[in-house]
C-alpha positions as CSV (number, residue, x, y, z in Angstrom):
1,M,-76.4,-7.5,-4.1
2,A,-75.3,-6.3,-7.2
3,E,-75.1,-3.0,-5.6
4,N,-73.0,-4.2,-2.7
5,G,-70.7,-5.6,-4.8
6,T,-70.2,-2.9,-7.3
7,D,-69.3,-0.8,-4.0
8,C,-66.8,-3.1,-3.3
9,D,-65.6,-3.1,-6.4
10,Q,-65.0,0.6,-6.7
11,R,-63.5,0.6,-2.9
12,R,-61.0,-2.1,-3.7
13,I,-60.0,0.4,-7.1
14,R,-59.9,3.5,-5.1
15,M,-57.8,1.9,-2.5
16,S,-55.4,0.4,-4.8
17,K,-55.0,3.8,-6.8
18,E,-54.4,5.1,-2.9
19,Q,-51.6,2.9,-2.5
20,H,-50.1,3.2,-5.9
21,N,-50.2,7.1,-5.6
22,G,-48.6,6.7,-2.1
23,N,-45.9,4.6,-3.3
24,F,-45.1,7.1,-6.2
25,T,-44.7,9.6,-3.7
26,D,-42.7,7.8,-1.4
27,S,-40.3,6.7,-4.3
28,S,-40.2,10.2,-5.7
29,M,-39.4,11.8,-2.4
30,L,-36.5,8.9,-1.9
31,S,-35.0,9.6,-5.3
32,E,-35.2,13.3,-4.5
33,R,-33.5,12.5,-1.3
34,K,-30.7,10.9,-2.5
35,R,-30.3,13.4,-5.0
36,R,-29.7,15.8,-2.1
37,E,-27.4,14.1,-0.5
38,R,-26.0,13.2,-2.9
39,E,-25.0,16.9,-3.7
40,E,-23.9,17.0,-0.3
41,R,-21.1,14.1,-0.4
42,L,-19.8,16.0,-3.8
43,N,-19.4,19.3,-1.9
44,I,-17.1,17.4,0.6
45,V,-13.4,18.4,-1.4
46,L,-10.3,19.8,0.1
47,W,-10.8,22.9,-1.8
48,K,-14.1,23.3,-0.4
49,K,-14.1,22.1,2.9
50,P,-10.7,21.2,3.9
51,L,-11.1,20.5,7.4
52,V,-14.3,18.5,7.4
53,T,-12.5,16.4,4.5
54,L,-9.8,15.7,6.3
55,Q,-11.6,14.5,9.1
56,Y,-13.8,12.3,7.6
57,F,-10.9,11.0,5.3
58,C,-9.1,10.1,8.5
59,L,-12.3,8.5,10.2
60,E,-13.0,6.6,6.6
61,A,-9.2,5.6,6.9
62,L,-9.3,4.3,10.3
63,I,-12.6,1.9,9.8
64,N,-11.1,0.7,6.4
65,L,-8.2,-0.2,8.5
66,K,-10.3,-2.5,11.3
67,E,-12.2,-4.1,8.2
68,W,-9.0,-5.3,6.8
69,T,-7.7,-6.2,10.1
70,I,-10.7,-8.3,10.8
71,K,-10.8,-10.3,7.6
72,L,-6.8,-11.0,7.9
73,W,-7.8,-12.4,11.6
74,R,-10.4,-14.2,9.8
75,R,-8.0,-15.7,7.5
76,R,-5.2,-16.5,9.8
77,G,-4.3,-19.6,8.8
78,I,-3.2,-18.1,5.2
79,L,-2.0,-15.1,7.3
80,V,0.9,-17.5,9.1
81,C,1.5,-19.3,5.9
82,V,2.7,-16.3,4.0
83,L,4.5,-14.8,6.9
84,L,6.6,-18.2,7.1
85,A,7.1,-18.2,3.3
86,L,8.3,-14.6,3.5
87,A,10.6,-15.7,6.5
88,V,12.1,-18.7,4.6
89,L,12.3,-15.9,1.2
90,T,13.9,-13.7,4.1
91,A,16.5,-16.3,5.3
92,M,17.6,-17.1,1.9
93,Y,18.1,-13.7,0.9
94,Y,20.6,-12.8,3.5
95,I,22.6,-16.3,4.0
96,E,25.5,-16.3,1.6
97,G,25.8,-19.0,-0.7
98,A,26.0,-20.0,-4.8
99,H,22.2,-19.2,-4.7
100,Q,22.6,-15.8,-4.4
101,Q,23.2,-15.1,-8.0
102,Y,19.7,-16.4,-8.6
103,V,18.1,-14.5,-5.7
104,R,19.7,-11.0,-6.6
105,Y,17.9,-12.1,-10.6
106,M,15.1,-12.9,-9.2
107,E,14.8,-9.7,-6.8
108,K,15.5,-7.3,-9.8
109,K,12.5,-9.2,-11.8
110,F,10.3,-9.4,-9.0
111,F,10.6,-5.8,-8.2
112,W,10.4,-4.5,-12.0
113,C,7.3,-6.8,-12.7
114,A,5.8,-5.5,-9.3
115,Y,6.0,-1.7,-10.4
116,W,4.3,-2.0,-13.5
117,V,1.5,-4.6,-12.3
118,G,1.1,-2.0,-9.6
119,L,0.8,1.0,-11.8
120,G,-1.5,-0.7,-14.1
121,I,-3.7,-1.4,-10.9
122,L,-3.5,2.6,-10.3
123,S,-4.6,3.3,-13.8
124,S,-7.7,0.5,-13.5
125,V,-8.8,0.5,-10.0
126,G,-9.7,4.2,-9.6
127,L,-10.1,5.1,-6.3
128,G,-12.1,8.0,-7.1
129,T,-9.9,8.9,-10.6
130,G,-7.6,6.6,-12.5
131,L,-3.8,7.3,-12.5
132,H,-3.1,7.6,-16.4
133,T,0.0,5.5,-15.9
134,F,0.0,4.7,-19.5
135,L,0.3,8.3,-20.5
136,L,2.6,8.9,-17.8
137,Y,5.0,5.8,-17.1
138,L,4.6,2.8,-19.6
139,G,4.1,5.1,-22.8
140,P,6.8,7.0,-22.5
141,H,9.2,4.0,-21.5
142,I,8.3,2.4,-24.6
143,A,9.1,5.7,-26.7
144,S,12.3,6.2,-25.1
145,V,13.4,2.2,-25.9
146,T,12.1,3.0,-29.4
147,L,13.8,6.4,-30.0
148,A,17.3,4.4,-28.5
149,A,16.8,1.5,-30.7
150,Y,16.9,3.4,-33.7
151,E,19.7,5.4,-32.5
152,C,21.8,2.7,-31.6
153,N,20.6,0.2,-34.3
154,S,20.2,-2.5,-31.5
155,V,18.1,-3.3,-28.3
156,N,21.2,-4.8,-27.0
157,F,21.6,-2.4,-23.9
158,P,21.0,-3.5,-20.4
159,E,18.3,-5.8,-19.4
160,P,15.4,-4.1,-17.4
161,P,15.4,-2.2,-14.4
162,Y,17.3,0.2,-17.0
163,P,20.3,2.6,-14.8
164,D,19.7,6.2,-15.1
165,Q,19.9,6.2,-18.8
166,I,20.4,3.8,-21.4
167,I,23.8,3.5,-23.0
168,C,24.3,2.1,-26.8
169,P,26.5,-0.9,-26.6
170,D,29.7,-1.1,-28.2
171,E,29.4,-3.6,-30.8
172,E,29.1,-2.8,-34.6
173,T,25.8,-2.8,-36.5
174,T,24.9,-1.7,-39.7
175,E,22.2,1.2,-40.3
176,G,18.5,-0.1,-40.4
177,S,19.1,-3.1,-38.7
178,I,16.5,-2.6,-36.2
179,S,13.3,-4.5,-36.6
180,L,9.6,-3.5,-35.0
181,W,9.7,-7.0,-33.6
182,A,12.8,-6.8,-32.0
183,I,11.5,-3.6,-30.3
184,I,8.4,-5.4,-29.1
185,S,10.4,-8.1,-27.6
186,K,12.4,-5.6,-26.1
187,V,9.1,-4.0,-24.0
188,R,7.0,-7.0,-23.9
189,L,7.2,-7.8,-20.0
190,E,6.8,-4.5,-18.4
191,A,3.9,-4.0,-21.1
192,C,2.5,-7.2,-20.3
193,M,2.8,-6.8,-16.6
194,W,1.1,-3.6,-16.9
195,G,-1.8,-5.0,-18.8
196,A,-2.1,-7.7,-15.9
197,G,-2.7,-4.9,-13.7
198,T,-5.2,-3.2,-15.4
199,A,-7.2,-6.4,-15.4
200,I,-6.6,-7.3,-11.7
201,G,-8.1,-3.6,-11.1
202,E,-11.1,-4.5,-13.0
203,L,-12.0,-7.1,-10.5
204,P,-13.8,-4.8,-7.4
205,P,-16.7,-3.9,-9.7
206,Y,-17.5,-7.6,-10.5
207,F,-17.2,-9.3,-6.8
208,M,-19.0,-5.9,-5.9
209,A,-22.1,-6.8,-8.2
210,R,-21.4,-10.7,-7.7
211,A,-21.9,-10.2,-4.0
212,A,-24.6,-8.0,-4.3
213,R,-26.9,-10.3,-6.1
214,L,-25.9,-13.5,-4.2
215,S,-26.8,-11.8,-1.0
216,G,-30.0,-10.0,-2.3
217,A,-29.0,-6.8,-0.6
218,E,-29.0,-3.3,-2.2
219,P,-24.6,-2.6,-2.3
220,D,-23.3,0.5,-1.3
221,D,-22.6,1.6,-4.9
222,E,-23.6,4.4,-7.1
223,E,-22.6,2.7,-10.4
224,Y,-24.6,-0.6,-9.8
225,Q,-27.5,1.6,-9.3
226,E,-27.1,3.3,-11.9
227,F,-26.5,-0.3,-14.0
228,E,-30.0,-1.7,-12.2
229,E,-31.8,1.7,-13.5
230,M,-30.4,1.1,-16.8
231,L,-31.9,-2.3,-16.7
232,E,-35.0,-1.1,-15.8
233,H,-35.7,1.3,-18.6
234,A,-33.5,-1.0,-21.5
235,E,-36.8,-0.4,-23.8
236,T,-36.9,3.1,-23.5
237,A,-33.3,4.0,-23.9
238,Q,-32.6,6.7,-26.2
239,D,-29.8,8.7,-25.8
240,F,-26.4,7.3,-27.4
241,A,-24.7,6.8,-24.0
242,S,-27.4,4.8,-22.9
243,R,-27.2,2.6,-26.2
244,A,-23.7,2.1,-25.8
245,K,-24.1,0.8,-22.4
246,L,-27.1,-1.3,-23.2
247,A,-24.5,-2.8,-26.3
248,V,-21.8,-3.7,-23.8
249,Q,-24.2,-5.2,-21.5
250,N,-26.0,-7.1,-24.2
251,L,-22.3,-8.6,-25.8
252,V,-20.9,-9.4,-22.4
253,Q,-24.3,-11.4,-21.5
254,K,-25.2,-13.2,-24.7
255,V,-21.7,-13.9,-25.9
256,G,-20.0,-14.6,-22.8
257,F,-16.3,-15.3,-22.8
258,F,-15.7,-13.9,-26.4
259,G,-17.8,-11.0,-25.4
260,I,-15.7,-10.2,-22.6
261,L,-12.3,-10.5,-24.6
262,A,-13.6,-8.0,-27.3
263,C,-14.7,-5.3,-24.6
264,A,-11.4,-5.8,-23.1
265,S,-9.3,-5.9,-26.5
266,I,-10.1,-2.4,-27.0
267,P,-9.9,0.8,-25.4
268,N,-13.0,0.8,-23.9
269,P,-14.1,3.4,-21.1
270,L,-17.3,1.5,-20.3
271,F,-15.4,-2.0,-19.6
272,D,-16.2,-1.3,-15.3
273,L,-20.1,-2.1,-16.7
274,A,-18.9,-5.0,-18.4
275,G,-17.6,-6.2,-14.9
276,I,-20.9,-5.4,-13.0
277,T,-22.8,-6.9,-15.9
278,C,-20.4,-10.3,-15.0
279,G,-20.9,-10.2,-11.5
280,H,-24.8,-9.7,-11.5
281,F,-25.7,-12.7,-14.3
282,L,-22.7,-14.6,-11.8
283,V,-20.5,-15.3,-14.6
284,P,-18.1,-17.7,-13.5
285,F,-14.8,-15.9,-12.1
286,W,-12.3,-17.8,-14.3
287,T,-14.4,-16.7,-17.5
288,F,-14.2,-12.9,-16.6
289,F,-11.1,-12.8,-15.2
290,G,-9.1,-15.2,-18.1
291,A,-11.0,-13.0,-21.0
292,T,-10.0,-10.0,-19.3
293,L,-6.6,-10.6,-18.7
294,I,-6.0,-12.0,-22.2
295,G,-7.7,-9.0,-23.6
296,K,-6.1,-6.4,-21.6
297,A,-2.4,-8.3,-21.2
298,V,-2.0,-9.5,-24.5
299,I,-4.2,-8.3,-27.3
300,K,-4.8,-4.4,-26.4
301,M,-1.2,-4.1,-25.0
302,H,0.1,-5.2,-28.5
303,I,-2.2,-2.9,-30.4
304,Q,-1.1,0.1,-28.0
305,K,2.5,-1.1,-28.2
306,L,2.4,-1.0,-31.9
307,F,1.1,2.4,-31.7
308,V,3.9,4.2,-29.6
309,I,6.4,2.3,-31.6
310,I,5.2,3.1,-35.1
311,T,4.6,6.8,-33.7
312,F,8.1,6.9,-32.6
313,S,9.9,5.6,-35.0
314,K,13.0,7.4,-36.3
315,H,11.6,8.5,-39.9
316,I,7.9,9.2,-37.9
317,V,9.4,11.8,-36.0
318,E,11.8,13.4,-38.0
319,Q,8.6,14.3,-40.7
320,M,6.6,15.1,-37.6
321,V,9.6,17.9,-36.3
322,A,9.9,18.7,-40.0
323,L,6.0,19.8,-40.2
324,I,5.9,21.8,-37.1
325,G,8.6,23.7,-38.4
326,A,6.5,24.0,-41.6
327,I,3.8,26.0,-39.4
328,P,3.6,29.6,-40.6
329,S,5.2,32.2,-38.3
330,I,5.8,29.9,-35.1
331,G,7.1,27.0,-36.7
332,P,10.5,27.8,-36.4
333,S,10.5,28.6,-32.8
334,L,8.5,25.4,-31.9
335,Q,10.9,23.1,-34.0
336,K,13.6,24.7,-32.3
337,P,13.1,22.9,-28.3
338,F,12.0,19.5,-30.3
339,Q,15.4,19.2,-32.2
340,E,17.4,20.1,-28.7
341,Y,15.4,17.5,-27.0
342,L,16.2,14.7,-29.6
343,E,20.0,16.0,-29.9
344,A,20.2,15.8,-26.6
345,Q,18.8,12.3,-26.3
346,R,21.0,11.0,-29.1
347,I,24.1,12.4,-27.0
348,K,23.2,10.6,-23.9
349,L,22.8,7.7,-25.8
350,H,26.4,7.8,-27.0
351,H,28.0,8.7,-23.3
352,K,29.4,5.8,-21.3
353,S,28.3,5.8,-17.8
354,D,31.7,6.9,-16.1
355,S,32.3,9.7,-18.6
356,A,30.7,13.3,-18.4
357,V,27.1,13.7,-20.1
358,P,26.4,17.5,-20.9
359,Q,24.1,19.1,-18.5
360,G,21.1,20.9,-19.5
361,E,17.6,20.7,-19.5
362,N,15.4,21.4,-22.3
363,W,12.0,22.8,-21.5
364,L,9.6,19.9,-22.9
365,S,11.4,17.4,-20.4
366,W,11.0,19.9,-17.9
367,M,7.0,20.7,-18.6
368,F,6.5,16.6,-18.8
369,E,8.1,16.4,-15.2
370,K,5.6,19.1,-14.1
371,L,2.7,17.5,-15.5
372,V,3.7,14.0,-13.7
373,I,3.7,16.1,-10.4
374,V,0.3,17.5,-11.1
375,M,-1.4,14.4,-12.3
376,V,0.0,12.3,-8.9
377,C,-1.1,15.2,-6.6
378,Y,-4.6,15.2,-8.2
379,F,-4.7,11.5,-7.9
380,I,-4.1,11.7,-4.3
381,L,-6.2,14.2,-3.7
382,S,-9.1,12.5,-5.7
383,I,-8.5,9.8,-3.4
384,I,-8.7,11.7,-0.1
385,N,-12.0,13.3,-1.2
386,S,-13.3,10.1,-2.5
387,M,-12.9,8.4,0.7
388,A,-14.0,11.2,2.6
389,Q,-17.3,11.6,0.6
390,S,-18.0,7.5,1.6
391,Y,-17.5,8.3,5.4
392,A,-20.3,10.9,4.3
393,K,-22.4,8.2,3.0
394,R,-22.1,6.1,5.8
395,L,-23.0,9.0,8.1
396,Q,-26.5,9.8,5.8
397,Q,-27.0,5.9,5.9
398,K,-26.9,5.7,9.3
399,M,-29.3,9.0,10.0
400,Y,-31.7,7.1,7.3
401,S,-31.7,4.2,9.3
402,E,-32.5,5.5,12.6
403,E,-34.9,7.2,10.5
404,K,-37.0,4.3,10.1
405,T,-36.8,2.3,13.3
406,K,-38.6,5.4,15.0
């Protein structure tokens, strides 16, 4: 009897070992397959497979359009209310009356705010890669207002949206009368709208992780999979990147609202992880979005504004140009285009809109324009590549599910 019991125990141990080895083999094979499929998807780009990439992009766009149409149809009550509101607003816009002055004012403010909110969303949401709209649009806008304020000794030029160029007002002002707070107030609306747009762009990772946790399904997102792997190997994490991610995750999870606020209030490339963490641990929406909105649109935005305004204040700019001229050999040749650009800006600020403005293009402004064009083109290409790779992943998942059913 004892021998039979021993034999049974040994058989159970052998079976459990075989099962464990089989599961380990299956897991390693699955991870290897995922790695190969990821490499195949990454090769679907316009400069390697242009025809396949364009075909997959069009098919993915059609699928997304179909999904959005179905979602809108399910919420057709809300859609009808929105359409009725738009019809009322359109009628008010075209009917003549005393209200037109308010309509024109609201129209100007609405489009100006929508412009900066849209740029903020593009900077944050990514769609494959972020369009760095602070460096390309908001930063130069704040810099130009700062330079104009110090040159005009006033911020009483037209309210945004500005005409083609900022013109100094006719009023007499004393030298040095401009204050830092006046410049901050002048650009506060567009800066806060841009920050609000970046906060809105952080919502997709939150909703994706929240939906995955509530449904129990594994989401079709690599960042979420990396997040779950990080949680599994939290104790054995050694490299700096993993420890930084864990620090963000622990701060958000344990501190809550103020942890999210702290992460959102500083330039933080790991904030997407905060959104995934909040969604995974079912942090309430208004706790996450409220802290993110305050952090990005108020605190971080004022820090960034102060940095740009101080950097482009009159005496700092003059010191930087002087330092460029002090570089041995190449200094004077580098200094000249900066001086020409600043002088051209001063001349433009003191010309009226109906008078002739000196024509001429500085190579610095030419380079910046080309940089903006290159960045926008790269952003569009990244969207096409990302959507094509998403369709390729659909095909791979469909093939995998068909293999499992056989």
